[in-house]
C-alpha positions as CSV (number, residue, x, y, z in Angstrom):
1,X,-21.2,-21.2,35.0
2,X,-21.0,-20.1,32.0
3,X,-25.2,-19.5,30.8
4,X,-26.1,-21.3,28.2
5,X,-26.3,-18.7,26.1
6,X,-23.4,-17.9,26.6
7,X,-21.6,-21.3,25.2
8,X,-23.5,-20.6,22.1
9,X,-22.3,-17.4,22.3
10,X,-18.9,-18.5,22.2
11,X,-19.4,-20.9,19.4
12,X,-20.8,-19.1,17.1
13,X,-17.5,-17.2,17.7
14,X,-15.3,-19.5,17.3
15,X,-16.7,-20.9,14.0
16,X,-16.4,-17.3,12.7
17,X,-13.4,-17.1,13.6
18,X,-12.7,-20.2,12.0
19,X,-14.3,-18.6,8.3
20,X,-12.1,-15.6,8.8
21,X,-8.8,-18.1,9.0
22,X,-10.4,-20.0,5.9
23,X,-10.5,-16.8,3.3
24,X,-9.9,-17.6,-0.1
25,X,-6.4,-17.1,-1.4
26,X,-5.0,-15.1,-4.9
27,X,-3.1,-18.9,-5.4
28,X,-2.7,-19.5,-9.9
29,X,-2.7,-22.5,-11.4
30,X,1.0,-23.5,-11.6
31,X,0.8,-23.5,-15.6
32,X,-0.3,-19.9,-15.2
33,X,3.5,-18.7,-13.5
34,X,4.3,-15.9,-15.6
35,X,8.5,-16.1,-15.8
36,X,8.6,-12.8,-14.1
37,X,6.9,-14.0,-11.0
38,X,8.5,-17.5,-11.5
39,X,12.1,-16.0,-10.8
40,X,11.0,-14.0,-7.8
41,X,10.3,-17.8,-6.3
42,X,13.2,-19.4,-7.6
43,X,14.2,-15.4,-5.1
44,X,12.1,-16.0,-2.4
45,X,13.4,-19.5,-1.9
46,X,16.8,-18.7,-2.2
47,X,17.0,-16.6,0.8
48,X,14.3,-17.0,2.8
49,X,12.9,-21.8,2.0
50,X,16.1,-23.0,2.1
51,X,17.0,-21.1,5.6
52,X,15.3,-24.4,7.2
53,X,14.0,-27.2,3.7
54,X,18.1,-26.4,3.0
55,X,19.0,-27.5,6.8
56,X,16.2,-30.4,7.6
57,X,15.5,-27.3,10.4
58,X,12.8,-28.9,13.3
59,X,12.0,-32.0,10.3
60,X,11.6,-30.1,6.9
61,X,12.0,-31.8,4.5
62,X,14.7,-31.0,1.5
63,X,14.8,-30.0,-1.8
64,X,15.1,-32.5,-4.1
65,X,12.9,-35.2,-0.9
66,X,11.8,-38.3,-1.9
67,X,8.6,-37.5,0.1
68,X,8.1,-34.1,-2.2
69,X,5.9,-35.8,-4.9
70,X,3.9,-38.2,-2.7
71,X,3.3,-34.9,-1.3
72,X,2.2,-33.6,-4.8
73,X,0.2,-36.1,-5.3
74,X,-2.1,-36.3,-2.6
75,X,-2.5,-33.5,-1.7
76,X,-2.4,-31.1,-4.9
77,X,-0.7,-27.7,-6.1
78,X,-3.5,-25.7,-4.5
79,X,-3.4,-27.2,-1.0
80,X,0.5,-26.8,-0.8
81,X,1.0,-23.7,-1.9
82,X,-2.4,-22.6,0.7
83,X,-0.2,-24.2,3.8
84,X,3.0,-22.0,2.9
85,X,0.2,-18.6,2.7
86,X,-0.4,-19.1,6.0
87,X,2.2,-21.6,7.5
88,X,2.3,-25.0,9.1
89,X,3.8,-26.0,12.4
90,X,6.5,-24.5,12.7
91,X,7.0,-22.9,9.5
92,X,5.6,-19.4,9.5
93,X,3.2,-18.0,7.0
94,X,4.6,-17.1,3.2
95,X,7.9,-18.4,4.2
96,X,8.3,-16.0,7.1
97,X,8.5,-13.7,3.5
98,X,5.6,-11.6,5.0
99,X,5.3,-9.0,2.4
100,X,5.4,-11.3,-0.9
101,X,1.7,-11.7,-3.0
102,X,0.2,-15.0,-3.2
103,X,0.9,-14.8,-6.8
104,X,4.5,-15.2,-5.9
105,X,4.3,-17.7,-3.2
106,X,2.9,-19.8,-5.3
107,X,6.0,-19.6,-7.3
108,X,8.5,-19.6,-5.0
109,X,6.0,-23.6,-4.6
110,X,6.8,-23.9,-7.5
111,X,9.9,-23.6,-8.3
112,X,11.1,-25.8,-5.0
113,X,9.2,-28.6,-6.4
114,X,9.9,-28.6,-9.9
115,X,13.9,-27.7,-8.8
116,X,13.1,-31.2,-6.4
117,X,12.2,-33.4,-9.4
118,X,8.8,-33.1,-9.1
119,X,6.6,-33.9,-11.5
120,X,4.4,-30.9,-12.3
121,X,3.1,-31.6,-15.9
122,X,-0.4,-33.4,-14.3
123,X,-0.7,-31.4,-11.3
124,X,-4.2,-28.5,-11.9
125,X,-5.6,-25.9,-9.4
């Protein structure tokens, strides 16, 4: 049986790990993504994201699906980008492009959303 000290130690360690998992990322504002990085984002979408989002693998919404605008409105660009960086559900961290920078992932998210007819004009960071 674990002592109270051991239980507290385990809980404390878990809390530290959770804090580390919520590390800050260097996500630019949607309007601050430069043209070069936007081109890199397009390459990421065309080579990686489309593998699942193009075929609806494991329920991945495709480009142009009607739910994207709602997700952007509800969660915001930064949260969606953070989800891609960390991975979510069956989607691997950074969409499987482990060497992509935070800015490149943000550019990929922007490109994906723009080509899904999402209105990004009113989206803040």
